Structures are given as structure tokens and as C-alpha cells.
C-alpha positions as CSV (number, residue, x, y, z in Angstrom):
1,M,65.8,78.0,102.1
2,P,67.4,79.5,105.3
3,L,68.7,82.4,103.2
4,A,65.2,83.1,101.7
5,V,62.9,82.4,104.7
6,E,63.4,84.6,107.8
7,G,60.7,83.0,110.0
8,D,59.2,85.4,112.5
9,G,62.4,87.5,112.8
10,T,63.5,85.9,116.0
11,A,66.4,83.6,116.7
12,A,64.0,80.8,117.6
13,G,62.1,81.3,114.4
14,R,65.3,81.2,112.4
15,A,66.2,77.9,114.1
16,R,62.8,76.4,113.4
17,V,63.2,77.2,109.7
18,L,66.4,75.3,109.7
19,L,65.1,72.4,111.7
20,E,61.6,71.9,110.4
21,Y,61.6,73.3,106.8
22,T,65.2,73.1,105.7
23,L,65.7,69.6,107.2
24,G,62.3,68.6,106.0
25,M,62.8,69.7,102.4
26,S,66.2,68.2,102.3
27,V,64.8,64.8,103.4
28,A,62.1,65.2,100.8
29,V,64.8,65.6,98.2
30,L,66.5,62.5,99.6
31,I,63.3,60.6,99.5
32,A,62.8,61.5,95.8
33,G,66.3,60.4,95.1
34,A,66.0,57.2,97.0
35,L,62.8,56.3,95.1
36,V,64.4,57.1,91.7
37,F,67.6,55.0,92.4
38,S,65.8,52.2,94.1
39,C,63.1,51.8,91.4
40,G,65.9,51.6,88.8
41,A,68.4,49.5,90.8
42,V,67.0,46.2,89.6
43,A,64.5,47.3,86.9
44,R,67.2,49.0,84.8
45,E,69.5,46.1,85.0
46,I,66.8,43.8,83.7
47,E,65.9,46.2,81.0
48,E,69.6,46.6,79.9
49,R,70.1,42.8,80.4
50,H,72.9,43.3,82.9
51,I,71.0,41.1,85.3
52,Q,71.8,38.1,83.1
53,L,75.4,38.2,84.3
54,L,74.1,37.4,87.8
55,A,71.4,35.0,86.7
56,V,74.0,32.5,85.4
57,K,76.0,32.6,88.6
58,P,75.3,31.0,92.0
59,V,73.8,34.2,93.3
60,R,70.4,34.0,94.9
61,A,67.6,36.5,94.4
62,A,67.7,37.3,98.1
63,Q,71.4,38.3,97.8
64,V,70.7,40.5,94.8
65,W,67.8,42.3,96.6
66,L,69.7,42.6,99.9
67,G,72.9,43.8,98.3
68,K,71.0,46.5,96.4
69,W,69.2,47.6,99.5
70,I,72.3,47.8,101.6
71,G,74.1,49.9,98.9
72,L,71.2,52.3,98.9
73,L,71.3,52.5,102.7
74,L,75.0,53.5,102.6
75,I,74.3,56.2,100.1
76,N,71.3,57.6,102.1
77,A,73.4,57.5,105.3
78,L,76.2,59.6,103.7
79,L,73.8,62.2,102.2
80,L,71.7,62.4,105.4
81,A,74.9,62.9,107.4
82,M,75.9,65.8,105.1
83,V,72.4,67.3,105.6
84,G,72.6,67.0,109.4
85,V,76.1,68.7,109.5
86,F,74.8,71.5,107.3
87,V,71.7,72.1,109.5
88,Y,73.6,71.9,112.8
89,G,76.3,74.3,111.4
90,G,73.7,76.7,110.2
91,I,72.0,76.8,113.6
92,R,75.3,77.4,115.4
93,W,76.3,80.1,112.9
94,T,73.0,81.8,113.1
95,L,73.2,82.0,116.9
96,R,76.8,83.2,117.0
97,S,76.5,85.7,114.2
98,G,75.8,88.6,116.5
99,R,72.5,89.3,114.9
100,Y,70.5,88.5,118.0
101,S,70.9,89.6,121.6
102,E,72.4,87.4,124.2
103,A,69.0,87.1,126.0
104,E,67.3,86.0,122.8
105,R,70.0,83.4,122.0
106,A,69.7,82.1,125.6
107,Q,65.9,81.9,125.3
108,T,66.3,79.9,122.0
109,G,68.6,77.5,123.8
110,E,66.2,77.0,126.6
111,E,63.1,76.6,124.5
112,L,64.3,75.0,121.3
113,L,67.9,73.8,121.2
114,I,67.2,71.2,123.9
115,A,65.5,67.9,124.5
116,R,62.5,68.3,126.8
117,R,60.4,65.4,128.0
118,L,56.7,66.0,127.3
119,I,54.2,65.0,130.0
120,V,50.6,65.5,129.3
121,P,47.8,65.9,131.9
122,V,45.6,63.0,132.9
123,A,42.9,62.6,130.3
124,E,39.5,63.8,131.4
125,D,36.8,61.0,131.5
126,V,33.8,62.3,129.6
127,T,32.3,58.9,128.7
128,A,29.4,59.1,131.1
129,E,28.5,62.6,130.2
130,A,28.8,61.9,126.5
131,A,26.5,58.8,126.9
132,A,24.0,61.0,128.8
133,R,23.9,63.6,126.0
134,L,23.6,60.9,123.4
135,A,20.4,59.6,125.1
136,Q,19.0,63.1,124.8
137,L,19.4,63.3,121.1
138,P,16.4,62.8,118.7
139,A,14.9,59.3,118.6
140,G,17.0,56.8,116.7
141,A,20.5,58.3,117.4
142,A,21.0,56.3,120.6
143,E,19.9,53.1,118.9
144,A,22.3,53.6,115.9
145,D,24.6,50.8,114.7
146,P,27.8,50.4,116.8
147,E,30.1,52.3,114.4
148,R,27.6,55.2,114.2
149,R,27.2,55.3,118.0
150,E,30.9,55.3,118.5
151,A,31.3,58.3,116.1
152,L,28.5,60.2,117.9
153,L,30.1,59.5,121.3
154,R,33.5,60.7,120.0
155,M,31.9,63.9,118.6
156,L,30.0,64.6,121.8
157,G,33.2,63.8,123.9
158,R,35.2,66.5,121.9
159,R,32.3,68.9,122.4
160,I,32.4,68.4,126.1
161,L,36.2,68.8,126.2
162,A,35.8,72.1,124.3
163,E,33.3,73.3,126.8
164,R,35.6,72.4,129.7
165,A,38.5,74.2,128.0
166,T,36.5,77.4,128.2
167,V,36.9,79.3,131.5
168,A,34.6,82.2,132.0
169,P,35.4,85.2,134.3
170,G,35.3,84.0,137.9
171,G,35.6,80.3,136.8
172,S,38.5,77.9,137.1
173,K,40.0,74.8,135.5
174,T,42.2,72.1,136.9
175,W,44.8,69.8,135.3
176,V,46.5,66.9,137.0
177,F,49.9,65.5,135.9
178,R,51.2,62.1,137.0
179,L,55.0,62.3,137.4
180,P,56.9,59.2,136.2
181,A,59.2,57.3,138.5
182,D,62.3,58.1,136.4
183,I,61.7,61.9,136.2
184,G,65.0,62.5,138.1
185,T,66.1,65.5,140.2
186,G,67.7,68.8,139.4
187,R,66.1,69.1,135.9
188,R,64.4,72.3,134.9
189,A,60.6,71.9,134.5
190,R,58.2,74.3,132.9
191,L,54.5,74.4,132.2
192,R,53.5,75.6,128.8
193,F,49.9,76.7,128.1
194,R,48.3,77.6,124.8
195,L,45.1,79.6,124.3
196,A,42.9,79.3,121.3
197,P,44.1,81.3,118.3
198,T,41.0,83.5,118.5
199,I,41.7,84.7,122.0
200,E,43.6,87.9,122.6
201,P,46.1,86.9,125.5
202,G,46.3,90.5,126.7
203,L,42.7,90.5,127.7
204,I,43.0,87.6,130.0
205,S,43.9,88.0,133.7
206,G,43.8,85.6,136.6
207,S,46.3,83.3,138.4
208,W,47.9,79.9,138.3
209,R,48.2,77.7,141.3
210,L,50.8,74.8,141.4
211,E,50.4,72.1,144.1
212,S,52.0,68.7,144.8
213,P,49.7,66.7,147.1
214,P,49.9,65.7,149.9
215,S,52.1,68.7,150.6
216,S,50.1,71.8,151.3
217,E,52.8,74.1,149.9
218,G,52.2,75.6,146.5
219,V,53.2,78.3,144.2
220,T,51.0,81.1,142.7
221,V,51.9,82.8,139.4
222,S,49.9,85.6,137.9
223,M,48.6,85.2,134.3
224,G,50.4,88.5,133.4
225,D,53.8,87.1,134.4
226,A,53.1,83.8,132.6
227,L,52.2,85.7,129.4
228,A,55.3,87.9,129.7
229,N,57.3,84.7,129.9
230,G,56.1,83.5,126.6
231,G,53.3,81.3,127.9
232,Y,55.7,79.4,130.2
233,I,55.5,78.9,134.0
234,D,58.6,77.8,135.9
235,V,57.9,74.8,138.2
236,P,59.9,74.6,141.4
237,D,62.2,71.6,141.7
238,E,60.4,70.3,144.8
239,N,57.2,70.0,142.9
240,V,58.7,67.6,140.2
241,S,61.7,66.0,141.9
242,A,59.9,62.8,143.0
243,P,57.1,60.6,141.6
244,G,53.6,61.7,142.5
245,T,51.2,64.2,141.1
246,L,51.3,67.9,140.1
247,R,48.0,69.7,140.4
248,V,47.6,72.9,138.4
249,V,44.6,75.2,138.8
250,F,43.9,78.3,136.6
251,R,41.5,80.8,138.1
252,N,40.2,83.5,135.8
253,G,39.8,87.0,137.0
254,T,36.5,88.7,137.9
255,A,33.9,89.8,135.4
256,G,34.6,93.2,133.9
257,Q,38.4,92.8,134.4
258,T,39.1,89.8,132.2
259,G,37.7,88.0,129.2
260,T,36.9,84.3,128.7
261,A,39.9,82.1,128.5
262,V,39.7,79.3,125.9
263,F,42.5,76.8,126.0
264,D,43.5,74.6,123.2
265,I,41.8,71.2,123.4
266,E,44.8,69.1,122.5
267,E,47.7,71.2,123.9
268,G,46.0,73.4,126.5
269,L,48.6,72.7,129.2
270,E,51.8,70.6,129.0
271,L,54.7,69.9,131.4
272,L,58.1,70.0,129.9
273,V,61.1,68.6,131.7
274,N,64.7,69.0,130.5
275,A,66.0,65.5,129.6
276,G,69.1,66.0,127.4
277,G,71.0,68.0,125.0
278,F,70.2,69.2,121.5
279,E,73.1,67.4,119.7
280,A,72.0,63.9,120.9
281,N,68.4,64.8,120.0
282,L,69.4,65.8,116.5
283,L,71.3,62.5,116.0
284,R,68.4,60.4,117.1
285,S,66.1,62.4,114.8
286,L,68.5,61.8,111.9
287,F,68.5,58.1,112.7
288,V,64.7,58.0,112.5
289,L,64.7,59.8,109.2
290,F,67.3,57.3,108.0
291,C,64.9,54.5,108.9
292,R,62.2,56.2,106.8
293,L,64.6,56.3,103.9
294,A,65.3,52.7,104.4
295,L,61.6,51.8,104.1
296,L,61.1,53.9,101.0
297,S,64.2,52.4,99.4
298,A,62.8,48.9,100.1
299,L,59.5,49.9,98.6
300,G,61.1,51.2,95.4
301,L,63.4,48.2,95.1
302,T,60.5,45.8,95.4
303,A,58.5,47.7,92.9
304,G,61.5,47.6,90.5
305,C,61.6,43.8,90.8
306,V,58.1,43.6,89.5
307,F,57.7,46.4,87.0
308,S,59.8,48.5,84.7
309,S,61.6,51.6,86.1
310,P,59.0,54.2,85.1
311,V,56.0,52.1,86.2
312,A,57.7,51.3,89.5
313,G,58.3,55.0,90.1
314,F,54.7,55.8,89.3
315,L,53.5,53.0,91.6
316,C,55.6,54.2,94.5
317,V,54.5,57.8,94.2
318,S,50.9,56.7,94.0
319,I,51.2,54.6,97.1
320,I,52.8,57.5,99.0
321,V,50.1,59.9,97.9
322,V,47.3,57.5,98.8
323,A,48.9,56.8,102.2
324,M,49.2,60.5,102.9
325,M,45.6,61.2,101.9
326,G,44.4,58.3,104.0
327,H,46.4,59.6,107.0
328,Y,44.9,63.1,106.5
329,V,41.3,61.7,106.3
330,T,41.9,59.6,109.4
331,V,43.2,62.7,111.4
332,Q,40.3,64.8,110.2
333,S,37.7,62.2,111.1
334,V,38.9,62.4,114.7
335,N,39.3,66.1,114.9
336,D,36.3,67.4,113.0
337,I,32.9,67.7,114.7
338,Q,30.3,66.3,112.5
339,A,26.5,66.8,112.7
340,P,24.9,63.8,114.3
341,H,22.2,63.4,111.6
342,A,21.8,60.8,108.9
343,E,20.2,63.2,106.4
344,D,21.9,65.0,103.5
345,A,22.1,68.7,102.9
346,G,18.6,68.8,101.5
347,G,17.1,67.2,104.6
348,G,16.1,63.9,103.0
349,E,17.4,60.4,103.6
350,R,20.6,59.5,101.8
351,S,20.4,57.1,98.9
352,R,21.6,53.5,99.2
353,L,24.4,54.3,96.8
354,A,25.6,57.2,98.9
355,V,25.5,55.1,102.0
356,F,27.4,52.2,100.3
357,L,30.1,54.6,99.0
358,Q,30.6,56.2,102.3
359,N,30.8,52.9,104.1
360,A,33.2,51.5,101.5
361,G,35.4,54.6,101.7
362,E,35.5,54.5,105.5
363,S,36.3,50.8,105.5
364,M,39.2,51.4,103.0
365,V,40.6,54.3,105.0
366,K,40.5,52.3,108.2
367,R,42.3,49.4,106.6
368,T,44.9,51.6,105.1
369,A,45.4,53.4,108.4
370,V,46.4,50.1,110.1
371,V,49.5,50.1,107.9
372,V,50.1,53.8,107.4
373,E,49.6,55.2,110.9
374,P,52.6,53.6,112.5
375,V,54.8,55.1,109.8
376,A,53.2,58.5,109.9
377,N,53.5,58.7,113.7
378,L,57.3,58.1,113.5
379,N,58.1,61.6,112.3
380,P,60.8,63.4,114.4
381,L,60.7,66.8,112.7
382,G,57.8,68.2,114.7
383,P,59.2,67.3,118.1
384,L,62.8,68.3,117.1
385,A,61.6,71.7,115.9
386,D,59.7,72.2,119.2
387,G,62.6,71.3,121.5
388,L,60.9,68.0,122.5
389,L,62.7,64.8,123.3
390,V,63.1,62.2,120.5
391,S,63.8,59.3,122.8
392,W,65.8,56.2,122.3
393,A,62.5,54.3,122.6
394,F,61.1,56.3,119.7
395,A,64.2,55.6,117.7
396,G,64.0,51.9,118.6
397,R,60.4,51.7,117.3
398,A,61.5,53.4,114.1
399,L,64.3,50.8,113.7
400,V,62.0,47.9,114.3
401,L,59.1,49.0,112.2
402,L,60.8,51.1,109.4
403,G,64.1,49.3,109.3
404,V,63.2,45.7,109.9
405,V,59.5,44.7,109.8
406,Y,58.2,46.7,106.8
407,P,61.4,46.3,104.7
408,G,61.3,42.6,105.6
409,V,57.8,42.2,104.2
410,L,58.7,44.2,101.1
411,G,62.0,42.4,100.7
412,A,60.3,39.0,100.9
413,A,57.8,40.1,98.2
414,G,60.6,41.5,96.0
415,V,62.7,38.4,96.3
416,W,59.8,36.2,95.4
417,A,59.0,38.4,92.4
418,L,62.6,38.5,91.2
419,W,62.9,34.7,91.6
420,K,59.7,34.1,89.6
421,R,60.4,36.8,86.9
422,E,61.8,35.8,83.5
423,L,65.1,37.6,83.3
424,A,65.8,36.7,79.7
425,L,63.1,35.8,77.1
426,P,63.7,34.0,73.8
427,G,64.6,36.6,71.1
428,D,65.9,39.2,73.6
């Protein structure tokens, strides 16, 4: 893939291909291999009657399952280590090949090959305004059932945030960051802003103002300089060297000299603070990926304790597909703005069957999300490819959930199924 995909032609784009796509596709291949081997680890031995050699010996079902799982973990660890070495070597070879200028390689190291701590601004409270707008909707909307009312409030809240992210000529917008107590000193900090994709950055002028109350001193940066710096604003050390707040104000230019600035709702402005090196960040990311492989190996192994190898493989793939679809639906239900009406496209009331199916589907997705979301959120590829910190706390959560809790539940089910299963029937 790194030989076939060039990215955007820059050193950073090439590195992102290696980190996000090459590493991601390699892990996908490892996941497929882990499922194939884990589904057949016990099922094939039962089908070929090799398991009977263990059944007549003082070996417990838990020992069989755990031994198979640990063996799969060792294989996954070895293969994943080889993938990590290849990806790291490919990045270093790419940056030292002389293909890119020294300035571009340095920029890639500052923005991508590093571990930066992400600090988001204080969330804006739009609850009161959303409730006021809900009261102004047509009769019946405000008195809807609790779930429907919650969905309407969420939709109105996102609409309010979208309005606040729009800065007309002569207007302004303010973000406030709370600096943590362990932020440290002497670490480079930068603000990164993102405009909506439909906005032409070159048409936006104005200025940025950085302040750290109660100090009256501040820094002003023009929008042109910030755009020339790739959408980054360097923050002086004195503004982030101690716990407190950082106040950032964007003031758009005057009418006729600038356009309307529309910031991204989710990632309009972020504070990035250098927190470590790339090598350690890559190792932590590989460890999280290893935990994901451990979970999938446990899933395949347990399925193989219940069903034959082909059926176990089909079941595991089906579970993964359903889980991914449920995660996608959950994300879309939060991000999409839906019309606050109970009528269908034709303007009439929905049938009882349609209401029942919708409620049943939403209930199923919500129940599935309780199990799937913790796993889906523990994905290090996105932060790693964006130069963000994959912290030890993140890796610890992956170890507990993906390496202990979920495999423990699956292992208990697999051990019980193997203990109850007839390993040799009369006539076999």
C-alpha cells in the first residue's frame, strides 16, 4: 500500500498513509487470521477427534481454552511486532530518502511524528436555549414522551452550536480552555482551528486574541498568519505553563473585506500540547491493537467451542458486522439533524407497525451500543495518525476491557460450552 498510495504528495501525507492505512490494513489482515485460527483451534480438534486425547486426561476445560488463547496471543504479538517494525522503518526511510525538503520533514515531525495532548474547550451550555426553542415548536412537541423530547433537545442543541460556530463579518467567537494541573512547563503548545469544508480559507480575514486571565497580557495573531501556518497558532509558554484558563477570541474582519467564517462544530478549535515522543506513542498504540486482537481471538475461540469451524467463523463475522453497523447508526443518530415531526414523507401519521419497528430498532441499537461502544472507542489509529497522544490511561482501559473483562466473559462461556459438549459420541 505505501508503494501504491502517495497520499497528498507531502511527507505528512505519506506518513499518514503508513500509520492509518497501512497499519490499519495490516491489523485487518491479522484480525482475519486471528478469527480463522481461533475458530478452528478447538472446533477442528473436535471434528478430527484429536480433542479425545485430552478428554481422557486430567486436563480441565478451562486449561484447554486458556492454553489455546495464550498460544494465539503469542502468535498475534509476534506478527503485530513485525508490522510495527515495518511501519516504523517505512516512516523513517521515507523521511530520510531525500525526497522531501528539510523544512517539510521538520514540519512532519512537529505535527505528526509526535505525541500531543489534546485539550478541548469548555463545552457551551445550550440547554436553556434549546428548551426555549422547544417550547416554541408546534403544539405537542414539547409534551412528547421523554425519549422523543430528549432527541428534540439534542437536535436543537446541535443547531444552536452550528449557529454559534458561524461568525459573520464584524462578529466574534470566544473559546475557553481549562488547563490541567499536570500540564507541565517548557512544552510547545499550539492551537489548531478547522473551518467548515465549504468555506474558502483565503476569503477569511480577522485576528485571534490569546489571553490568560487574570493577567492582562495577551497575544494577537492575524488570520492570514494562522492560515499560512497551516491552521496553527503558536501559544506562548507563559499562557500554558501553569493551571488556569486560556481564553481565545476570534474577531472577523469588517464587511466587504472578509467572508463569513464557519468553524467545525466538533473540532473548531483545539489546544495541542507536546507530551512525548513518537516511538513511545507507537508502542502504546500497538499494545492497544494487540488487546483488540486478544478480544477477537477470545470471541473466535468461544464460538469454536460451541459450533463447527465454518459456522463459528460465520457467526464471528456476523457479530462484527452487526456491531459495526450498530456503532455507525449510533454515531449518525447523534450527528444527524432530524426533522422534529412525527409524520412520514407523505404528511400523514405513521402506522403502528412503522412506529413499533422504529422503536424496536432503536431499542436494539441502544442495547448493542452498551457493549460495542467501549470497544469502538478504543481505536488508536486515528489519534496516532494525527499526532495525538495515546496515553497510558488509554492503554490501561484497553487492557482492562479488551484484554481482561470481555475475554473473561467469553472465556467463561467457552469453558462452560466445552465442558458440556459431547466430545465423542457413540459410533464416531
